[in-house]
C-alpha positions in Angstrom: 135.8 90.7 64.7 134.6 91.5 68.3 134.6 88.5 70.6 131.3 88.3 72.4 130.6 86.2 75.5 128.4 85.5 78.5 128.8 87.7 81.5 127.5 87.4 85.1 127.1 90.9 86.6 126.7 91.2 90.4 126.2 94.6 92.1 123.9 95.4 95.0 123.1 98.9 93.5 120.2 98.3 91.2 120.7 101.5 89.2 124.4 100.7 88.4 123.5 97.1 87.7 120.9 98.1 85.0 123.2 100.7 83.4 126.2 98.3 83.1 123.9 95.5 81.9 122.5 97.7 79.2 125.9 98.8 78.0 127.2 95.3 77.8 124.2 94.0 75.9 124.5 96.9 73.5 128.1 95.6 72.8 126.6 92.2 71.9 127.2 90.3 75.1 124.8 88.0 76.9 124.3 89.4 80.4 122.8 87.9 83.5 122.3 90.4 86.4 121.7 90.0 90.1 121.9 92.2 93.1 122.4 89.2 95.4 125.9 87.7 95.7 124.3 84.5 97.1 122.1 84.3 94.0 125.3 84.9 91.9 126.9 81.9 93.6 123.9 79.7 92.6 124.1 80.9 89.0 127.8 80.1 88.9 127.1 76.6 90.1 124.3 76.1 87.5 126.0 77.3 84.3 129.2 78.5 82.7 130.0 82.2 82.2 133.0 83.7 80.4 133.3 86.6 82.7 132.3 87.4 86.3 132.0 91.1 86.9 131.4 91.6 90.6 131.3 94.5 93.0 133.4 94.3 96.1 131.5 96.1 98.8 128.1 94.3 99.1 125.9 93.1 102.0 125.7 89.3 102.6 129.0 88.7 100.9 131.8 90.9 99.6 133.2 90.5 96.2 136.5 89.3 97.6 134.7 86.6 99.7 132.7 85.5 96.7 135.9 85.2 94.6 137.6 83.3 97.4 134.7 80.8 97.6 134.6 80.4 93.9 138.3 79.7 93.6 138.2 77.4 96.6 135.4 75.3 95.0 137.3 75.0 91.6 139.5 72.1 90.8 142.0 74.7 89.6 142.5 75.9 93.2 144.4 79.0 94.3 147.4 80.6 92.8 145.8 81.0 89.3 146.6 84.6 89.1 145.9 86.5 86.0 142.5 84.9 85.6 143.6 81.3 86.3 145.8 80.9 83.3 147.9 78.3 85.1 146.6 74.8 85.1 149.0 73.3 87.6 147.5 70.5 89.6 144.2 70.8 87.7 143.6 67.1 87.5 142.3 65.2 84.5 141.6 67.2 81.4 137.9 66.4 81.2 137.4 67.4 84.9 138.9 70.9 84.7 136.4 73.5 85.8 135.7 76.1 83.2 135.9 79.0 85.7 135.1 82.5 84.4 137.6 85.3 84.1 137.0 87.6 87.1 136.9 91.4 87.1 136.2 93.1 90.4 134.6 96.6 90.8 135.2 98.7 93.8 134.7 102.2 95.0 137.2 101.7 97.8 140.2 100.5 95.8 143.5 100.2 97.6 146.7 98.5 96.6 146.0 95.8 99.2 142.6 94.9 97.9 143.8 94.9 94.3 146.7 92.6 95.2 144.3 90.3 97.1 141.9 90.2 94.2 144.7 89.2 91.8 146.0 86.5 94.2 142.5 85.1 94.4 142.3 84.8 90.6 140.9 88.1 89.4 142.2 89.2 85.9 141.6 92.9 86.5 139.6 95.4 88.6 137.7 98.7 87.9 137.6 101.6 90.3 134.3 103.3 90.6 133.3 105.6 89.0 134.6 104.4 85.6 133.7 105.1 82.0 131.6 102.6 79.9 134.4 102.5 77.3 136.9 101.4 80.1 134.5 98.7 81.1 134.1 97.4 77.5 137.9 97.3 77.0 138.4 95.3 80.3 135.7 92.9 79.3 137.1 92.4 75.8 140.5 91.6 77.3 138.9 89.1 79.7 137.1 87.4 76.9 140.3 87.2 74.9 142.0 85.5 77.9 139.1 83.1 78.3 139.2 82.1 74.6 142.9 81.5 74.7 142.6 79.5 78.0 139.8 77.3 76.5 141.9 76.7 73.4 144.9 75.8 75.6 142.8 73.4 77.7 141.4 71.7 74.6 144.9 71.1 73.3 146.0 69.7 76.6 143.0 67.4 76.7 143.8 66.2 73.2 147.4 65.5 74.3 146.7 63.9 77.6 143.8 61.5 76.8 142.3 59.1 79.3 144.1 55.9 80.2 147.4 57.2 78.7 146.8 55.3 75.5 147.3 58.2 73.1 143.6 58.8 72.8 142.6 55.1 72.5 139.7 54.7 74.9 139.0 51.1 75.9 139.4 48.7 78.7 138.0 45.6 77.0 140.4 42.6 76.5 140.2 43.1 72.8 141.4 46.7 73.0 144.0 46.0 75.6 145.4 43.5 73.1 145.4 46.1 70.3 147.2 48.6 72.6 149.7 45.9 73.7 150.6 45.0 70.2 150.9 48.6 69.1 153.4 49.2 72.0 155.5 46.2 71.1 155.7 47.1 67.4 156.5 50.7 68.2 159.9 49.5 69.5 160.8 48.3 66.0 160.6 49.8 62.5 158.5 47.0 61.1 155.7 47.7 58.6 152.2 47.5 60.1 148.9 46.8 58.5 145.9 48.0 60.6 142.5 46.6 59.6 139.0 47.3 60.9 135.7 48.8 59.9 135.2 52.5 59.2 135.3 54.6 62.4 137.1 52.0 64.6 140.1 54.2 65.2 142.8 53.0 62.8 144.5 56.4 62.6 144.6 56.6 66.4 146.5 53.3 66.5 148.9 54.6 63.8 149.5 57.7 65.8 150.1 55.7 69.0 152.7 53.5 67.3 154.6 56.6 66.0 154.3 58.4 69.3 155.8 55.5 71.2 158.6 54.9 68.6 162.2 56.1 68.7 161.3 58.3 65.7 158.5 60.2 67.6 160.3 63.5 67.0 160.3 63.0 63.3 157.3 63.6 61.0 154.2 61.4 60.9 152.8 62.0 57.4 149.2 60.9 56.7 147.8 60.1 53.3 144.2 59.2 52.6 144.5 57.2 49.4 140.8 57.3 48.8 140.5 61.0 49.1 143.1 61.9 46.4 142.2 61.3 42.7 144.3 58.5 41.2 145.8 61.0 38.7 147.2 63.1 41.5 148.0 60.3 44.1 151.3 59.2 42.4 152.6 62.8 42.5 151.5 63.2 46.1 153.3 60.1 47.2 156.4 60.2 45.1 156.7 63.9 44.2 157.6 65.3 40.8 160.2 67.5 39.1 159.4 70.7 37.2 157.9 70.0 33.8 157.0 66.4 34.6 153.5 66.9 33.4 151.2 69.8 32.4 150.9 72.1 35.4 154.0 71.0 37.1 155.5 74.5 37.3 157.8 73.7 40.2 159.5 70.7 41.8 157.5 69.1 44.6 158.6 66.7 47.3 156.4 63.7 47.7 154.9 62.4 51.0 157.5 59.6 51.2 160.3 62.1 51.1 158.6 64.4 53.6 158.2 61.4 56.0 161.9 60.4 55.7 163.2 59.5 59.1 159.7 59.2 60.5 156.5 57.4 59.6 154.1 57.4 56.7 150.5 56.4 57.3 148.7 55.2 54.2 145.0 55.1 55.0 142.5 53.3 52.7 145.3 51.4 51.0 142.7 49.0 49.4 141.6 51.8 47.0 145.0 52.1 45.4 145.2 51.3 41.7 147.2 48.3 40.4 149.8 50.6 38.8 150.4 52.5 42.1 150.5 49.2 44.0 153.4 48.1 41.8 155.3 51.3 42.5 154.5 51.1 46.2 155.9 47.5 46.3 159.1 48.8 44.8 159.4 51.5 47.5 158.9 48.9 50.2 161.5 46.5 48.6 164.2 49.0 47.7 163.5 51.8 50.2 163.8 54.4 47.5 161.5 56.6 45.6 161.7 58.0 42.1 159.8 61.4 41.6 157.8 61.8 38.5 159.9 63.1 35.6 163.1 62.4 37.4 165.9 60.0 36.3 167.3 59.7 39.8 166.0 57.8 42.8 166.1 59.1 46.4 166.9 56.8 49.4 164.4 56.9 52.2 164.4 55.5 55.8 161.0 55.4 57.3 158.3 53.1 58.8 155.2 52.4 56.7 151.8 51.9 58.4 148.9 51.0 56.1 145.2 50.8 57.0 142.1 49.5 55.3 138.5 48.6 56.0 138.6 46.1 53.1 139.4 42.4 53.1 142.7 42.5 51.3 143.0 38.7 51.4 139.8 38.5 49.4 141.0 41.2 47.1 144.2 39.2 46.5 142.0 36.2 45.6 139.9 38.3 43.3 143.0 39.7 41.5 142.4 43.2 42.7 145.3 43.6 45.1 148.9 42.4 44.5 149.8 39.4 46.6 153.5 40.5 47.0 152.4 43.9 48.2 149.9 42.4 50.7 152.6 40.3 52.3 155.0 43.3 52.4 152.4 45.3 54.2 151.1 42.6 56.5 154.3 42.1 58.5 152.7 43.1 61.7 148.9 42.8 61.4 146.7 44.7 63.9 142.9 44.2 63.7 140.7 46.6 65.5 137.3 45.0 66.5 134.1 46.8 65.7 132.3 48.6 68.6 129.5 46.0 68.7 132.0 43.4 69.6 133.4 45.4 72.6 130.3 46.9 74.1 132.0 47.0 77.5 134.0 50.0 76.2 130.9 52.1 75.4 130.4 53.6 78.9 134.1 54.8 79.0 133.8 56.2 75.5 130.5 57.9 76.3 132.0 59.5 79.4 135.0 60.7 77.4 133.0 62.2 74.6 130.5 63.9 77.0 133.5 65.6 78.7 135.2 66.5 75.5 132.2 68.1 73.8 130.9 69.7 77.0 134.2 71.4 77.3 134.3 72.4 73.6 130.8 73.8 73.7 130.8 75.3 77.2 127.9 73.2 78.3 127.6 72.0 81.9 126.9 68.3 81.6 127.1 66.2 84.8 126.0 62.7 83.5 124.1 60.7 81.0 120.9 59.0 82.1 121.4 55.3 83.0 118.6 54.2 80.8 120.0 56.1 77.8 123.5 54.5 78.5 121.9 51.1 78.4 120.3 52.0 75.0 123.6 53.1 73.6 125.2 49.8 74.7 122.5 47.8 73.0 122.9 49.6 69.7 125.1 48.0 67.0 127.0 51.1 65.9 127.7 50.4 62.2 129.7 53.6 62.1 131.6 52.5 65.2 133.4 54.9 67.5 133.1 57.8 65.0 129.3 57.4 64.9 129.1 57.2 68.7 131.1 60.4 69.1 128.8 62.2 66.6 125.8 61.0 68.5 127.2 62.2 71.9 128.2 65.5 70.4 124.6 66.0 69.2 123.3 65.0 72.6 125.6 67.5 74.4 124.5 70.3 72.1 120.8 69.4 72.3 120.7 68.8 76.0 118.7 71.3 78.0 120.0 70.4 81.4 122.9 68.9 83.2 121.7 65.3 82.6 121.5 63.9 79.0 118.2 62.3 78.5 116.7 60.2 75.7 115.2 63.3 74.1 118.7 64.7 73.4 120.2 61.4 72.1 119.5 60.4 68.5 120.8 57.8 66.1 120.3 58.5 62.4 118.4 61.6 63.5 115.7 59.6 65.3 115.3 59.7 69.1 116.5 56.6 71.0 113.8 55.3 73.3 114.4 55.5 77.1 115.7 52.1 78.3 115.1 52.4 82.0 113.1 49.4 83.2 113.0 47.7 79.8 114.6 44.3 79.1 117.5 44.6 76.7 115.7 42.6 74.0 112.7 45.0 74.1 115.1 47.9 74.0 116.9 46.6 71.0 113.6 45.9 69.2 112.6 49.5 69.8 115.9 50.9 68.4 115.7 48.6 65.4 112.2 49.9 64.6 113.5 53.5 64.8 116.4 52.6 62.5 114.2 50.8 59.9 111.5 53.5 59.8 114.1 56.3 59.5 115.8 54.5 56.5 112.4 53.7 54.9 111.2 57.3 55.1 114.6 58.7 53.9 114.5 56.5 50.9 110.9 57.5 50.2 111.8 61.2 50.4 114.8 60.7 48.2 112.8 58.9 45.6 114.8 55.7 46.1 118.2 57.3 45.3 120.5 55.9 47.9 123.1 58.7 47.7 120.4 61.3 48.5 118.9 59.1 51.3 122.3 58.9 52.9 122.8 62.6 52.7 119.3 63.2 54.3 120.4 61.0 57.3 123.9 62.5 57.4 125.5 59.1 57.1 127.9 57.5 54.6 126.7 55.4 51.7 128.6 52.5 53.2 126.6 52.8 56.5 123.4 53.0 54.5 124.3 49.8 52.6 124.8 48.2 56.0 121.3 49.1 57.2 119.7 48.1 53.9 121.3 44.6 54.2 120.5 44.4 57.9 116.8 45.1 57.5 116.5 43.5 54.0 115.3 46.8 52.5 117.0 46.2 49.2 114.5 46.1 46.3 
């Protein structure tokens, strides 16, 4: 499949400009043309382009001079030969400038000018006159480089998250305590139970513990117990031998065996059946697993991290969760507070998600309006950090300028009112009215069917239940 992109084309000869622009558009690219290098500079400052195709010999400013100024203004700096594929000294991941790949055109090509263009960051150059096919090949190569560069940067940003806390964003006292406890337990192989509401970041904490442990080079195997049917979960966890049951045509290793030497993360542990709870308890006691259909056990050496958004103590009291298993899992408890109890973390989270999704979507977003940020801090976020990230991703995509305004920010698909100049109480009342009306209309459109109403609002049924209870909308 042909990779298409956005191209800024700068050439002071209008006839050449139009011919090249037409050819690039015919190839499916988005092209912005200008005969003025100064106008080109302004366009580069206002939006992102995948490729800059610039003539060298122009009045006002030569192509080499424009490239020199562009590279000098970029956080990536000089020395990014081959289109700036090196990110040495590029600063924080979220602040890396998404500079276009540069192709210079010149009718006066010399070895010296070509070398100078490459040193300044140009990926390639074209000597006039050139064939349209040659232009399209060079542009395609530049777009491939830009795509790979963007993917690399995104992976770097995922690896080197802010605050060096393995992706856990938060400076509140509550989150600092979570991080501190995770770092302490990482030095041991103790079993950990992480609790917290949906979307608070339980998996991130599990990853942080594993990454800081002596077993960080060994596997971290993740199992969502709620996502796997009960009939298959036992085989997934413990494995099976050939012929153990209908359809078992080959021997399969279980997740515990795959995690041997490392860490297994059992998410949504509260959904596990009583039968599997008994088998898990044996694994924790004996440190061995018995694959389905096998008469032999296999010794394992690993750390178990479990997580749940349910109250396991209450489930034990209700006879729905084995008491012995609870105490085996709850050796080191880590409770992650909901976002509404650590509102001071919201500005840092918003900044992080704006940078993350602006980079992923190629949008140039400079800031979020102060009034909107105040509104986000006043909201209760029943879906916690996950809901906040989804809201910011929508805002980045829907924003029409460099500043995210209230028009682009929505919660449950409804626009959040502008908060600037409003007392926080009035703001919260406005947001609550929006929430209540959105839910009421969704239920009405869904004929009262909660599952359908949740789908209409793109939220989970658990989140819908929260809202129904909050606004007493239950019939």
